[in-house]
N, C-alpha and C positions, 0 to 999 in steps of 0.2 A: 503494499500499499504506500503510495507516494505520501509526501508530506501534506500537499494540499488536500488530497482526500482524506488524510487522518486529521487535519485541521477542520474540515467542514464536519467530518462525521462526528468528532466531539463536540462540535459547536451545536449540533442539533440537540444533544444532551444537555448542554448547559442553558440553551434557550427553553427548553422544556422547563428546567428548574426555575429559571426567571419567570415564565408564565405561571407557575405554580405560587411562587411568591406573591405575585400581584392579587391572588385569591384571597391571600391572609391580610391585605391591606384593607384598613377601615373604610367602610362604606360613606356616601356622602349624606346628607340630611335629607329628611323627606318633608318637602314642602316647608324647610327651614327648622323642623323640629329635630333635635338629636336623638333620633329613635334608637341609634346604636347605644348610646348612653344609657336610655331606660332599659334596653335589655342586658346591660352590664349591671344592673341592679340585682344582689343576690335574693333569692326565695328559698323555702324549704319546702319540697315536694317529692313524694315517693320515698321519703327517708332520707333524702340527701340534699345539702346545700347545693345550689347550681343557679348558674345567671338566668334570668328571665328570658334570655335570648334561647335557651336550651328548651324550656317548657314550649316557647312559642314554636320553635322547629318541630318539636316532637310531636305537638297536637297537630300542627298543620300537615305534618306526615300521615298522622293517624287518619285524620279528617278528609284531606285531599290528595294524599299521595305524593306530595310535591312540596318543596318549601317556599313555594311563592306561586302568585297566580295573577292573572290579567284582568284589570277591571277598569272600565272606563277609559281603556287606551293606554293604560299604563301598566307596570308590573309593581305588585304589593309584595314587599319581603315580609317575612316572618314577625320581625320587630314593630312594623307598622300595623300589620294586621292585629297582633294581640292588644295594641294602643287602642284601636278601633273595638275590638271585642270588650276591653275593660271599660273603656270610658264613653265611645259612640257607638254603643249597641244598634241604634238606629240606622246607622251606616253599615255597620258588620253584618247586620242580619239582611241585608239586601246583596252580599258579596257570594256568588255562586261557587261554594267551595265544596259541597258535597256531592261526591262522585257515585251514582247510582248506575249499575249496569242491568241488575237483574229485571227482566221483562215483567215480572209479576209485581215486584216492589213498584215499578214505575207506573204500572197500571193501577196500584192501590193508591198513589198519590194523584191519579186523575191526568198523568201526565202522557206524552208521546213519546216511542222510543226515536231516539235520533240515530242519524249514521255515524257520528263521531261520539265521544265520551258524553256521557249526560251529566250536566253539571246543574246543581240546583242550591239555591240559597235557603236560609233558615227562615226567611219569609215566605218561600214557595212551599216549605213543609208544614210551617205552621197551622194550616186548617186539619190537617192529617195526622198531628201529634197523637191525638188520643188513639187512634187507629193503630199507629206503628207502635204505641205502648202497649195495647192490647194484643196484637200478633206478635211481638216480642216475647210479653209475660207468659204467653201459651207455649213459644218454643224454647225458651231458656232452662225450664227444668230437665228438657231432652239432653241426653249426652251429646256433645258436639259432633263426635263421629257418627251418631245415628240420624241428626237432622237431615232434612231435605235442603236442596239447594235454595229454596224459598227461605226456610226457617233461619238458614245459616247467614242468607244475605239481610233479612229484617233485624234480627239479633245484632249484625255488625252495624246496620244503620242506625239503630236505636242507641247502641254504645256511643257511636260518635256525635249524634244529637246530644245526649245526655252529656258529653264531656263539654260540649260548646255551651251547653246550656249552664253547667257549673262555670265556666271560665266567665261567661258574660254576668254572672251574680256573685263574683269572688270580692270584688274590691266595693261593689256597691250594688244595690238591686235594680236591674235592669227596669228603666222607665222612672225611677226616682229622679229627683231633681239633682242628685249627686252626692259625692261624700261629703263635701262642705256642710250641706244641709242636714244630713246625716250627724254630722258633730254638734252642730246647733241644736238638735232635737234631744241630745242626751238628756235624760230625766224625765222627758214626756211621757204620757200613759201607754202608748203604743210605739214607744221606740225599741223597747226590750223584745217585741215580739218579731220586729225586722231584724233586729241584730242576733236573733237566735237563727232566723232564716239565712242569714250571712252565715252564721257558724256552720249550718248544715250543708250548705252548698258551695263553700270554699273549695277549689282544686288545690289552692296552695297557701302558704303562709308567708307575708311579704315583711312583716315587721320583726326585727332582729330583738334576741333576749336582752336584758340587761347587762351591763358591763360587768363581768365576773360571775354571771348568772349560770346558769344550766344551759351548755351550748345549744342543746335541742329543743329549747322552750321557746320558739318562735312562735309568734302569734299571727292570726289570720284577722283582717280587719273587723270582723264579726266579733271576735275575741276581745280584741282592745275597746271598742264600742261597747261591748256588755259588760265590760270591767269597770269601765268609766261611768256606765249606769249605776254600779254599786257605790261610787264615791272614789274609786281608786283613780291616781293621776292619770291623765290623758298621756297615751304613748307619742313621745316626740315625733314619730315618723308620721302620724295621722296628718298632721297639718300641711307638711311639704307634699303628701300624696293627695291631699285635697286642691292644694295650689295646682298641682299636675293636671289633675282632672279639670279644674276650671279653665286653665290655659288652653288645654286641648279643646274643649267644647268652644271657647270663644275664638279659637284659631289664632291665637297669640303664642308664636314661636320664642320670642324674646322671655316672656315670662314662665313659658313652660321650662326652658332650658336653664333659668334662674331657679327655678322650684326644684330641678333636678339637681342642682348643684347643693342644694339645701338639703335634699334626701341623702345624696352621697355623704355628705358632712354627718347625717345621724347615724347611718351605717357604719362609718369609720368610727365614729366615737362608741358606739355600742359593740360592734363586733370588727375589731381590728384583724386587718387581713383579708375580711371577707371580699371586699371591692377586687382585690389584687388575684385572688384565686379565681372569683368569677370572670375577670378580665383574662386570665390562661384560657379558660374553657371557652369563651367568647372567640378568641382567636383561633382556637381549635375548629370550633364551629364554622368561622367564617372561612377558614382556609379549605375545608372539606377534602382532606389529603386523599381519603380512599376514592372519591369520585374522580379526583385528579388523577389518582394514581391508575385508575382503571383505564381513563381517557388516553393517558401516555402508553399504557400496554397495548391498547387498539391500534395507535397509531405507528408503535413499534412493530406490531404483527403486519400490517399493511404494508409497511416500507421493506419488511423482509419478503413477503411475497413479491413484490415487484422485481428486489433484487433477483430473483429466480430467472428473470427474462430480460431485464435491463440493467446494466451496470453494476453488477455484482460486486466489484472491487471498491466502490462508492457506498453504495444502498445496505449491504451487509454490516459493515461496521456501525454505518449510522443506526441501524435497527439495534445493533448491541449496544449502542451509546445511549439511546432512548429506553431500551430495557434498564440500562443501569439507574437512569434517570427516575424512571418509575419506582425503582427499587428503593431508592434512596428517600422519595416522598412517601412510599408505603412503610418502610421503616420509622421514619420520623413521626408518621401518623400513630402506627404502633407503639413506638416510645411515649408519645404524648399521652395516649390513653392509659398506658401503665402508671404514668405519673400522676394523671388526674384522679385515677381510682385508687391509687395505692395498693394496686392487685397485680397478679400475674396476666400475661396477655389473653388468658383464655378463661372467661367467666360466664359466657351464655353461647347461643347458637351463632349470634351475630358477629360476636369476637372469634369465634372458632373458625367462620368463614374468613374473616381477614386473616387469621394466623395461617391456615392452610395454605391461601393464595400465597402469602409471604414467602413460608417455606418452600414452596414449590418453585418461586422465582429465585430465591438465592440457590436451591439446587440446580436449577437450569443455566444459571450464570456461571456455576462451576462446570457444568459439563460442556458449556460452550467455550469456556476458556481451555479444556482438554481437548477437545476434537475439532473446533474452530470450522463447523461445516454449517452453521446456522440452524441446525435442528434443534439445539439447545435454547436459541434465542426463540424459536417459533412456539415450541411446546411452553416455555416460560412465561412469554406473553398471552398466550391462549389461557393457560391455567390461571395466571394472575387476573386476566379480565373476566373470567368465568366467574372465578370465587368472590371478586368484588361485586359483580352483578348480583349473585345471590346475597351477598351481605346488603347490599343496597334493597334488596326487596325485604329482607328481614327488618331492616332497619325502620320500615313503616309500620311497625307494631309498637312503638313507643320507644321510651328511653333506653338506648342501648348500654348506657351506664348505670342501670338499676342497681338497687341495693341487692347484696347476695342472698338467697334463700338459705335458710340454716344449715341445711345439709351440705351445701357448699362452701358454709364460711370458714374456711380454712386456706391461708395464703400458702403454707407448705404443701398440702396435696394439689392444690391447683397449679403450684409451680413444678411440681413432679409428675403425678399420673396425668393429670388433664393435658400438661403441654406435651409431654413425652409422647400419648398416645395419638395427639392432633399431629405431631409430626409424622407419625406412622400414616396416618391419613394422607398428609401431604404428600409424602414419598409414593402412597400406593396410586395417588390420582397421576402422579407426574410421571409414574412408569405406564400407566394407562394411555396417557397423552401421547408420550413417546410410540406406544403402540400404534395409536390412531395415526400418527405422523408417518410412520412406516405403512400402514394400511393405504394411505392416500397417495403416498409417494408412489407404492408397488403399480398402481393403476393409472398414476398421471404421467409418470416418466417414460419416455418412449425407449430408454436404452437402459439395459441392465448394469447396475454398478455393485457389484459384489462387496466392494471396500465399504460403501455407505451403508448397505444393508446389515453388513457385520457391526458396524459401528453402532447402529441403532439398536442393534439386539445387545450388544454389550452395555449399552447406556442403561437399557431396560433391566438387564439382569443385574446391574450393579445397584441400580435404584430399589429394586425387589430386594436385596439383601439387606440393603440400608433400612428400608420399611419394616422387614420382619424383626430386626434386632429392637427399633424403636416400639411398634406395636406389641410385641411380646414383653419388653420391659415395662410398658404403659400399662398392659394388662394385670400384670403381676402387681404393680404398684397399686392399681385400682381395687384388687382383692385385700391388699394390706389395708387400705383405707375402708374398705367396706366392713372388715374384721373390727376394726377401731369404732364405725360408726354404728352398725347395724349388727355386730357380734357374729359374724359370719364371712368366711374369705369368699364363698362362692355360692350362689343361689339360684343359678339359672335363669336369672333376670333377662328380660328382652336385650336390653343395653349390654350386659356382660356376655351374652350369646353372640351378638354382633360383633363386638370386639375379639371374641375367640375366633369368630369366622375368619376376621381379615389375617389373624396369624395363621389360622390352617391353610387358608388359601394361598399366602405367600409362601409358606413352608412346602405346600405341594406344588408350586411351579417349579421351585430350587431342586426338589427332589426329582420331579419329572424330568428336568434338564440334565441332572446329573446322571440320573439313570438310562438316558437317551431314549425316553418316551416321545419327546417332543425336540424340535429343533426351533430355528429362529421364527418360522411362521406359527408354531405351536405356544411358543412361549408369548408372541405378541397376542395371539387370540386368548389366552389365557390373562394376560395383563389387561385387557379390555374387560374382561369379566370381572376383574378386580375392581374395576370402577363400580360396576353394579353392586357387588359386595360392600363396597364401602359406602357409597350413597345409602343403601339399606340399613347400614350400621349407624351412620351418621344421622339421617333424617328420616328413614322410613320407621325405626322402633319408635320414634316420637308421636307417630301418629296412633300407635295402637292405644295409648292412654293407659296402660296397666304396667304392673312393675313398681319397684322402688325409685326408679327414674322417670315415672310419669310426670314429674314436675315440670318437663320439658316439652309436653303434650304440644302439638300442633297439627293441624289438619289442611291448611291454606296450599301445602307444597304438594298435595296427593297427585294431581294431574301432571304438574311439572316433573315429578319423580318418575311418573308412570312414561311420560314420554322421554325422558332421560334413559330409562332402562331400554325401552324399546330402540330408541338410537343406537345404543351399544349392542345390542343382538344384531341389528342391521350390519353394524362394523365389523362385528365377529364373522357374519356371512361373508362380508366383502373381503375381509382378510382371507378367509379360507378358498376363494375364488382364483383361479388363475389368473395372472398377472395381464391386465388389460383384456379381459375376458371377453368383453362385447365385440371387440375388433377381430372381424373376419381372418381367418387364415388361410393364406394362399394354397391352391390345391397342386398335389404334386402331378407330375405326367404319368399318365396311364402306362 
């Protein structure tokens, strides 16, 4: 590679990193209001302190499946949206954020099916809320895995509507004159009843505890108002909040920003360090490292594909430099999550998808450095992109940095058993990805390249050895953890069986190769089947809803998992077929 090509190739990676940095820069003000500063205010929700921005993003993902939406010709971000919901519910109620795709649910609310996604506002759903609640109440007692499509859809819609309803009634009752009016009404006969409603409906607590008090004793607005009704001193954060409310309603950015500075001062005085911690998470949210990472992986894969037909001496190292850039962004995002949570990298399904992708990319980088044929870059970029797509979809279920369940609340075992076995997942998937690359190349390449085929087989074999070690050690460590937590080493739980199947299948592949039962093609077919076993162990057993690991139940991925399994079976058939089997063979002379 010439100096110019090398300069251009690595310049592409540096450019990708610079673009990633742009995402982390602070956004501008919305209509003059410092919405980013408002999103930086710390709150207590879901058992952990987080910036209001995290609540806004997670809530919008749950309700709308995205972190922003178009309204009246412009994009509304999560921080501006949560301001509207909290302080201008009459505006927020008209924003079309509820996605409804089920035709029966659409018919229930008297709407018509559209060609594109069906977006509705809270105002659209208002006349039908009683019927939605009635249908959801009928479906909720039914086990999730036994619900019909309509029942699952109506429960999902009700949950999203109720989340929105609670948000709009957290700082003030929707339709009331405002928080300032509530403060002035303290001591009146009907005030306590309203404040009790605020306590019941509050989705989060925004008022920090007194300096030196219980760090978890955050208060909702309703709790602070109710305490003031009994003669307790008014919480110092209520007045700045009321000023924020009044300024936002009056469309007065200057007064809003001044009140925000007052609120920052209250938080800093009562909870030192809370603003700085919230600011760190806000930067992480804004940077979206995993979304940026999957975008870089996608570009790297496309560049590599082009290199196979045009200018390989330039584009192949360019693809590798882009893969390195994506890996750096991915690694920084993973490290940031560890620091923010104070936990090892794998704590739930979302983080396991992020970690599996990271492991596959790192292994792919190593493979590419060893063989320098482009295949390591291809499988790493594809695996990183696919795993982060899975993570993006899992992220729509709520806060991905949620508080740990009691059964998982052990940093030692999370850092040993869970991380080790997840590395085994990553390796098995990478071996399967290499096998898929072998299969596709076998039918696309017009010339036989024995050396490349052997290199791919060696890559897959080496990764399977690696995966067997980590999956076996991870399974044993899991048994030790189970013995300490549940009093038995092994109980044939579905998740335990899935982990054991990965160990056994990787061992079967190695023994079949050593005994001569399979050669290159056989190893590749078995490695592709390893993708099926790993996917079923990783996600499939969570859909059963039984066993001691049922806390991870999910049913949304059933169809995606079915399609994935079918695709792997098809790829196994293609791998078994003769090279370019669809090309007619020339007939010999009679």
